[in-house]
PDB file with SEQRES, HELIX, SHEET and CRYST1 records, atoms N, CA, C and O in Angstrom:
SEQRES   1 A   54  MET VAL ILE GLU LYS TYR GLU LYS MET GLY ALA GLU LYS          
SEQRES   2 A   54  VAL LYS ALA PHE PHE PRO LYS ASP HIS THR HIS THR ASN          
SEQRES   3 A   54  GLU ALA GLY ALA ILE LEU ASN ALA GLU LEU VAL THR LYS          
SEQRES   4 A   54  GLY ILE LYS GLU LEU LYS GLY CYS GLN LEU LYS LYS TYR          
SEQRES   5 A   54  ILE LYS                                                      
HELIX    1 AA1 VAL A    2  MET A    9  1                                   8    
HELIX    2 AA2 ALA A   11  LYS A   15  1                                   5    
HELIX    3 AA3 GLU A   27  GLU A   43  1                                  17    
HELIX    4 AA4 GLN A   48  TYR A   52  5                                   5    
CRYST1    1.000    1.000    1.000  90.00  90.00  90.00 P 1           1          
ATOM      1  N   MET A   1      43.791 -20.294  12.306  1.00  0.00           N  
ATOM      2  CA  MET A   1      43.277 -21.484  11.708  1.00  0.00           C  
ATOM      3  C   MET A   1      41.825 -21.075  11.279  1.00  0.00           C  
ATOM      4  O   MET A   1      41.467 -21.453  10.163  1.00  0.00           O  
ATOM      5  N   VAL A   2      41.047 -20.425  11.955  1.00  0.00           N  
ATOM      6  CA  VAL A   2      39.752 -19.966  11.609  1.00  0.00           C  
ATOM      7  C   VAL A   2      39.717 -19.156  10.293  1.00  0.00           C  
ATOM      8  O   VAL A   2      38.899 -19.363   9.397  1.00  0.00           O  
ATOM      9  N   ILE A   3      40.648 -18.248  10.266  1.00  0.00           N  
ATOM     10  CA  ILE A   3      40.749 -17.289   9.153  1.00  0.00           C  
ATOM     11  C   ILE A   3      41.054 -18.110   7.940  1.00  0.00           C  
ATOM     12  O   ILE A   3      40.423 -17.921   6.900  1.00  0.00           O  
ATOM     13  N   GLU A   4      42.066 -19.082   8.037  1.00  0.00           N  
ATOM     14  CA  GLU A   4      42.371 -19.835   6.811  1.00  0.00           C  
ATOM     15  C   GLU A   4      41.278 -20.636   6.433  1.00  0.00           C  
ATOM     16  O   GLU A   4      41.026 -20.747   5.233  1.00  0.00           O  
ATOM     17  N   LYS A   5      40.546 -21.249   7.333  1.00  0.00           N  
ATOM     18  CA  LYS A   5      39.370 -22.154   6.981  1.00  0.00           C  
ATOM     19  C   LYS A   5      38.298 -21.263   6.269  1.00  0.00           C  
ATOM     20  O   LYS A   5      37.754 -21.641   5.232  1.00  0.00           O  
ATOM     21  N   TYR A   6      38.017 -20.061   6.869  1.00  0.00           N  
ATOM     22  CA  TYR A   6      36.974 -19.212   6.379  1.00  0.00           C  
ATOM     23  C   TYR A   6      37.428 -18.771   4.826  1.00  0.00           C  
ATOM     24  O   TYR A   6      36.624 -18.775   3.894  1.00  0.00           O  
ATOM     25  N   GLU A   7      38.597 -18.453   4.709  1.00  0.00           N  
ATOM     26  CA  GLU A   7      39.112 -18.043   3.346  1.00  0.00           C  
ATOM     27  C   GLU A   7      38.909 -19.160   2.378  1.00  0.00           C  
ATOM     28  O   GLU A   7      38.426 -18.927   1.270  1.00  0.00           O  
ATOM     29  N   LYS A   8      39.254 -20.353   2.742  1.00  0.00           N  
ATOM     30  CA  LYS A   8      39.058 -21.582   1.874  1.00  0.00           C  
ATOM     31  C   LYS A   8      37.613 -21.698   1.432  1.00  0.00           C  
ATOM     32  O   LYS A   8      37.282 -21.906   0.265  1.00  0.00           O  
ATOM     33  N   MET A   9      36.726 -21.539   2.512  1.00  0.00           N  
ATOM     34  CA  MET A   9      35.318 -21.798   2.231  1.00  0.00           C  
ATOM     35  C   MET A   9      34.712 -20.716   1.278  1.00  0.00           C  
ATOM     36  O   MET A   9      33.898 -21.056   0.419  1.00  0.00           O  
ATOM     37  N   GLY A  10      35.075 -19.506   1.412  1.00  0.00           N  
ATOM     38  CA  GLY A  10      34.567 -18.472   0.579  1.00  0.00           C  
ATOM     39  C   GLY A  10      33.585 -17.677   1.378  1.00  0.00           C  
ATOM     40  O   GLY A  10      32.947 -18.199   2.292  1.00  0.00           O  
ATOM     41  N   ALA A  11      33.454 -16.384   1.034  1.00  0.00           N  
ATOM     42  CA  ALA A  11      32.515 -15.408   1.767  1.00  0.00           C  
ATOM     43  C   ALA A  11      31.087 -15.910   1.819  1.00  0.00           C  
ATOM     44  O   ALA A  11      30.508 -15.795   2.899  1.00  0.00           O  
ATOM     45  N   GLU A  12      30.460 -16.436   0.827  1.00  0.00           N  
ATOM     46  CA  GLU A  12      29.049 -16.725   0.853  1.00  0.00           C  
ATOM     47  C   GLU A  12      28.815 -17.928   1.837  1.00  0.00           C  
ATOM     48  O   GLU A  12      27.804 -17.923   2.540  1.00  0.00           O  
ATOM     49  N   LYS A  13      29.648 -18.874   1.901  1.00  0.00           N  
ATOM     50  CA  LYS A  13      29.452 -20.006   2.777  1.00  0.00           C  
ATOM     51  C   LYS A  13      29.583 -19.510   4.255  1.00  0.00           C  
ATOM     52  O   LYS A  13      28.791 -19.865   5.128  1.00  0.00           O  
ATOM     53  N   VAL A  14      30.661 -18.644   4.486  1.00  0.00           N  
ATOM     54  CA  VAL A  14      30.913 -18.176   5.826  1.00  0.00           C  
ATOM     55  C   VAL A  14      29.859 -17.225   6.312  1.00  0.00           C  
ATOM     56  O   VAL A  14      29.624 -17.176   7.519  1.00  0.00           O  
ATOM     57  N   LYS A  15      29.177 -16.432   5.429  1.00  0.00           N  
ATOM     58  CA  LYS A  15      28.169 -15.552   5.700  1.00  0.00           C  
ATOM     59  C   LYS A  15      26.978 -16.211   6.466  1.00  0.00           C  
ATOM     60  O   LYS A  15      26.335 -15.669   7.365  1.00  0.00           O  
ATOM     61  N   ALA A  16      26.792 -17.435   5.977  1.00  0.00           N  
ATOM     62  CA  ALA A  16      25.694 -18.294   6.586  1.00  0.00           C  
ATOM     63  C   ALA A  16      25.891 -18.567   8.078  1.00  0.00           C  
ATOM     64  O   ALA A  16      24.926 -18.816   8.801  1.00  0.00           O  
ATOM     65  N   PHE A  17      27.225 -18.517   8.565  1.00  0.00           N  
ATOM     66  CA  PHE A  17      27.444 -18.777   9.935  1.00  0.00           C  
ATOM     67  C   PHE A  17      27.127 -17.576  10.907  1.00  0.00           C  
ATOM     68  O   PHE A  17      27.185 -17.694  12.130  1.00  0.00           O  
ATOM     69  N   PHE A  18      26.776 -16.374  10.236  1.00  0.00           N  
ATOM     70  CA  PHE A  18      26.484 -15.234  11.031  1.00  0.00           C  
ATOM     71  C   PHE A  18      25.152 -14.643  10.704  1.00  0.00           C  
ATOM     72  O   PHE A  18      25.141 -13.580  10.084  1.00  0.00           O  
ATOM     73  N   PRO A  19      24.007 -15.219  11.054  1.00  0.00           N  
ATOM     74  CA  PRO A  19      22.843 -14.819  10.574  1.00  0.00           C  
ATOM     75  C   PRO A  19      22.299 -13.486  11.202  1.00  0.00           C  
ATOM     76  O   PRO A  19      21.501 -12.804  10.560  1.00  0.00           O  
ATOM     77  N   LYS A  20      22.736 -13.097  12.491  1.00  0.00           N  
ATOM     78  CA  LYS A  20      22.227 -11.894  13.120  1.00  0.00           C  
ATOM     79  C   LYS A  20      23.204 -10.775  13.061  1.00  0.00           C  
ATOM     80  O   LYS A  20      22.803  -9.631  12.847  1.00  0.00           O  
ATOM     81  N   ASP A  21      24.455 -11.039  13.238  1.00  0.00           N  
ATOM     82  CA  ASP A  21      25.498  -9.984  13.366  1.00  0.00           C  
ATOM     83  C   ASP A  21      26.760 -10.622  12.682  1.00  0.00           C  
ATOM     84  O   ASP A  21      26.752 -11.698  12.084  1.00  0.00           O  
ATOM     85  N   HIS A  22      27.886  -9.773  12.865  1.00  0.00           N  
ATOM     86  CA  HIS A  22      29.168 -10.234  12.262  1.00  0.00           C  
ATOM     87  C   HIS A  22      30.028 -10.749  13.434  1.00  0.00           C  
ATOM     88  O   HIS A  22      31.208 -10.993  13.182  1.00  0.00           O  
ATOM     89  N   THR A  23      29.604 -10.928  14.594  1.00  0.00           N  
ATOM     90  CA  THR A  23      30.316 -11.302  15.724  1.00  0.00           C  
ATOM     91  C   THR A  23      29.948 -12.730  16.251  1.00  0.00           C  
ATOM     92  O   THR A  23      30.833 -13.535  16.542  1.00  0.00           O  
ATOM     93  N   HIS A  24      28.691 -13.001  16.358  1.00  0.00           N  
ATOM     94  CA  HIS A  24      28.271 -14.264  16.869  1.00  0.00           C  
ATOM     95  C   HIS A  24      27.820 -15.320  15.753  1.00  0.00           C  
ATOM     96  O   HIS A  24      27.032 -15.039  14.850  1.00  0.00           O  
ATOM     97  N   THR A  25      28.373 -16.473  15.915  1.00  0.00           N  
ATOM     98  CA  THR A  25      27.929 -17.446  14.860  1.00  0.00           C  
ATOM     99  C   THR A  25      26.752 -18.298  15.305  1.00  0.00           C  
ATOM    100  O   THR A  25      26.423 -18.409  16.486  1.00  0.00           O  
ATOM    101  N   ASN A  26      26.165 -18.865  14.334  1.00  0.00           N  
ATOM    102  CA  ASN A  26      25.087 -19.847  14.649  1.00  0.00           C  
ATOM    103  C   ASN A  26      25.672 -21.199  15.172  1.00  0.00           C  
ATOM    104  O   ASN A  26      26.879 -21.293  15.396  1.00  0.00           O  
ATOM    105  N   GLU A  27      24.923 -22.116  15.343  1.00  0.00           N  
ATOM    106  CA  GLU A  27      25.367 -23.386  15.943  1.00  0.00           C  
ATOM    107  C   GLU A  27      26.466 -24.034  15.035  1.00  0.00           C  
ATOM    108  O   GLU A  27      27.524 -24.417  15.535  1.00  0.00           O  
ATOM    109  N   ALA A  28      26.208 -24.155  13.695  1.00  0.00           N  
ATOM    110  CA  ALA A  28      27.116 -24.696  12.659  1.00  0.00           C  
ATOM    111  C   ALA A  28      28.476 -23.948  12.781  1.00  0.00           C  
ATOM    112  O   ALA A  28      29.513 -24.609  12.718  1.00  0.00           O  
ATOM    113  N   GLY A  29      28.516 -22.661  12.944  1.00  0.00           N  
ATOM    114  CA  GLY A  29      29.700 -21.910  12.997  1.00  0.00           C  
ATOM    115  C   GLY A  29      30.450 -22.228  14.220  1.00  0.00           C  
ATOM    116  O   GLY A  29      31.661 -22.448  14.182  1.00  0.00           O  
ATOM    117  N   ALA A  30      29.727 -22.258  15.358  1.00  0.00           N  
ATOM    118  CA  ALA A  30      30.385 -22.570  16.658  1.00  0.00           C  
ATOM    119  C   ALA A  30      30.949 -23.940  16.667  1.00  0.00           C  
ATOM    120  O   ALA A  30      32.042 -24.103  17.209  1.00  0.00           O  
ATOM    121  N   ILE A  31      30.310 -24.979  16.112  1.00  0.00           N  
ATOM    122  CA  ILE A  31      30.834 -26.260  16.046  1.00  0.00           C  
ATOM    123  C   ILE A  31      32.175 -26.269  15.141  1.00  0.00           C  
ATOM    124  O   ILE A  31      33.157 -26.910  15.514  1.00  0.00           O  
ATOM    125  N   LEU A  32      32.175 -25.583  14.023  1.00  0.00           N  
ATOM    126  CA  LEU A  32      33.390 -25.491  13.200  1.00  0.00           C  
ATOM    127  C   LEU A  32      34.527 -24.789  14.053  1.00  0.00           C  
ATOM    128  O   LEU A  32      35.671 -25.237  14.135  1.00  0.00           O  
ATOM    129  N   ASN A  33      34.132 -23.773  14.605  1.00  0.00           N  
ATOM    130  CA  ASN A  33      35.252 -23.050  15.402  1.00  0.00           C  
ATOM    131  C   ASN A  33      35.775 -23.999  16.538  1.00  0.00           C  
ATOM    132  O   ASN A  33      36.982 -24.147  16.731  1.00  0.00           O  
ATOM    133  N   ALA A  34      34.885 -24.585  17.223  1.00  0.00           N  
ATOM    134  CA  ALA A  34      35.299 -25.513  18.354  1.00  0.00           C  
ATOM    135  C   ALA A  34      36.152 -26.615  17.793  1.00  0.00           C  
ATOM    136  O   ALA A  34      37.156 -26.944  18.425  1.00  0.00           O  
ATOM    137  N   GLU A  35      35.867 -27.180  16.736  1.00  0.00           N  
ATOM    138  CA  GLU A  35      36.675 -28.248  15.990  1.00  0.00           C  
ATOM    139  C   GLU A  35      38.157 -27.714  15.727  1.00  0.00           C  
ATOM    140  O   GLU A  35      39.163 -28.385  15.955  1.00  0.00           O  
ATOM    141  N   LEU A  36      38.155 -26.530  15.262  1.00  0.00           N  
ATOM    142  CA  LEU A  36      39.451 -25.915  14.883  1.00  0.00           C  
ATOM    143  C   LEU A  36      40.271 -25.545  16.171  1.00  0.00           C  
ATOM    144  O   LEU A  36      41.498 -25.630  16.147  1.00  0.00           O  
ATOM    145  N   VAL A  37      39.612 -25.144  17.270  1.00  0.00           N  
ATOM    146  CA  VAL A  37      40.282 -24.901  18.525  1.00  0.00           C  
ATOM    147  C   VAL A  37      40.852 -26.279  19.045  1.00  0.00           C  
ATOM    148  O   VAL A  37      41.996 -26.345  19.495  1.00  0.00           O  
ATOM    149  N   THR A  38      40.079 -27.298  18.974  1.00  0.00           N  
ATOM    150  CA  THR A  38      40.500 -28.656  19.409  1.00  0.00           C  
ATOM    151  C   THR A  38      41.698 -29.155  18.668  1.00  0.00           C  
ATOM    152  O   THR A  38      42.644 -29.717  19.219  1.00  0.00           O  
ATOM    153  N   LYS A  39      41.598 -28.905  17.308  1.00  0.00           N  
ATOM    154  CA  LYS A  39      42.703 -29.360  16.573  1.00  0.00           C  
ATOM    155  C   LYS A  39      43.966 -28.528  16.847  1.00  0.00           C  
ATOM    156  O   LYS A  39      45.075 -29.063  16.840  1.00  0.00           O  
ATOM    157  N   GLY A  40      43.816 -27.368  17.060  1.00  0.00           N  
ATOM    158  CA  GLY A  40      44.974 -26.517  17.454  1.00  0.00           C  
ATOM    159  C   GLY A  40      45.615 -26.860  18.774  1.00  0.00           C  
ATOM    160  O   GLY A  40      46.840 -26.813  18.893  1.00  0.00           O  
ATOM    161  N   ILE A  41      44.809 -27.210  19.784  1.00  0.00           N  
ATOM    162  CA  ILE A  41      45.355 -27.691  21.062  1.00  0.00           C  
ATOM    163  C   ILE A  41      46.020 -29.005  20.908  1.00  0.00           C  
ATOM    164  O   ILE A  41      47.040 -29.238  21.558  1.00  0.00           O  
ATOM    165  N   LYS A  42      45.502 -29.915  20.066  1.00  0.00           N  
ATOM    166  CA  LYS A  42      46.208 -31.152  19.877  1.00  0.00           C  
ATOM    167  C   LYS A  42      47.460 -31.124  19.212  1.00  0.00           C  
ATOM    168  O   LYS A  42      48.244 -32.068  19.307  1.00  0.00           O  
ATOM    169  N   GLU A  43      47.741 -29.950  18.442  1.00  0.00           N  
ATOM    170  CA  GLU A  43      49.005 -29.792  17.711  1.00  0.00           C  
ATOM    171  C   GLU A  43      50.010 -29.030  18.553  1.00  0.00           C  
ATOM    172  O   GLU A  43      51.196 -28.999  18.227  1.00  0.00           O  
ATOM    173  N   LEU A  44      49.563 -28.436  19.596  1.00  0.00           N  
ATOM    174  CA  LEU A  44      50.605 -27.814  20.516  1.00  0.00           C  
ATOM    175  C   LEU A  44      51.393 -28.797  21.372  1.00  0.00           C  
ATOM    176  O   LEU A  44      50.834 -29.656  22.054  1.00  0.00           O  
ATOM    177  N   LYS A  45      52.767 -28.631  21.307  1.00  0.00           N  
ATOM    178  CA  LYS A  45      53.663 -29.511  22.059  1.00  0.00           C  
ATOM    179  C   LYS A  45      53.605 -29.097  23.554  1.00  0.00           C  
ATOM    180  O   LYS A  45      53.658 -27.916  23.900  1.00  0.00           O  
ATOM    181  N   GLY A  46      53.493 -30.126  24.415  1.00  0.00           N  
ATOM    182  CA  GLY A  46      53.471 -29.870  25.809  1.00  0.00           C  
ATOM    183  C   GLY A  46      52.229 -29.255  26.331  1.00  0.00           C  
ATOM    184  O   GLY A  46      52.269 -28.880  27.503  1.00  0.00           O  
ATOM    185  N   CYS A  47      51.181 -29.093  25.693  1.00  0.00           N  
ATOM    186  CA  CYS A  47      49.995 -28.551  26.081  1.00  0.00           C  
ATOM    187  C   CYS A  47      49.263 -29.396  27.088  1.00  0.00           C  
ATOM    188  O   CYS A  47      48.946 -30.548  26.793  1.00  0.00           O  
ATOM    189  N   GLN A  48      48.969 -28.857  28.313  1.00  0.00           N  
ATOM    190  CA  GLN A  48      48.387 -29.735  29.333  1.00  0.00           C  
ATOM    191  C   GLN A  48      46.782 -29.875  29.075  1.00  0.00           C  
ATOM    192  O   GLN A  48      46.138 -30.691  29.735  1.00  0.00           O  
ATOM    193  N   LEU A  49      46.233 -29.148  28.209  1.00  0.00           N  
ATOM    194  CA  LEU A  49      44.795 -29.228  27.832  1.00  0.00           C  
ATOM    195  C   LEU A  49      44.604 -30.499  27.046  1.00  0.00           C  
ATOM    196  O   LEU A  49      43.472 -30.981  27.084  1.00  0.00           O  
ATOM    197  N   LYS A  50      45.553 -31.141  26.319  1.00  0.00           N  
ATOM    198  CA  LYS A  50      45.438 -32.353  25.580  1.00  0.00           C  
ATOM    199  C   LYS A  50      44.691 -33.445  26.347  1.00  0.00           C  
ATOM    200  O   LYS A  50      43.833 -34.128  25.787  1.00  0.00           O  
ATOM    201  N   LYS A  51      45.005 -33.598  27.563  1.00  0.00           N  
ATOM    202  CA  LYS A  51      44.421 -34.673  28.408  1.00  0.00           C  
ATOM    203  C   LYS A  51      42.894 -34.539  28.584  1.00  0.00           C  
ATOM    204  O   LYS A  51      42.236 -35.497  28.989  1.00  0.00           O  
ATOM    205  N   TYR A  52      42.340 -33.376  28.286  1.00  0.00           N  
ATOM    206  CA  TYR A  52      40.930 -33.236  28.494  1.00  0.00           C  
ATOM    207  C   TYR A  52      40.111 -33.421  27.156  1.00  0.00           C  
ATOM    208  O   TYR A  52      38.884 -33.329  27.134  1.00  0.00           O  
ATOM    209  N   ILE A  53      40.871 -33.684  26.058  1.00  0.00           N  
ATOM    210  CA  ILE A  53      40.272 -33.790  24.709  1.00  0.00           C  
ATOM    211  C   ILE A  53      40.135 -35.341  24.449  1.00  0.00           C  
ATOM    212  O   ILE A  53      41.083 -36.100  24.651  1.00  0.00           O  
ATOM    213  N   LYS A  54      39.015 -35.738  24.030  1.00  0.00           N  
ATOM    214  CA  LYS A  54      38.829 -37.145  23.576  1.00  0.00           C  
ATOM    215  C   LYS A  54      39.098 -37.231  22.184  1.00  0.00           C  
ATOM    216  O   LYS A  54      39.004 -38.312  21.602  1.00  0.00           O  
TER     217      LYS A  54                                                      
END                                                                             
């Protein structure tokens, strides 16, 4: 999901998420990644983690 989102955004926009290195994102990148993880969990059938997501 993250790769697909990054590809749609384009390299220049994604580059802004990695100000210091190519591994750790800034706050905006972390929020985007967390939103995508949450969306993925919600889409999983029978996933017990859903009950912890508001």
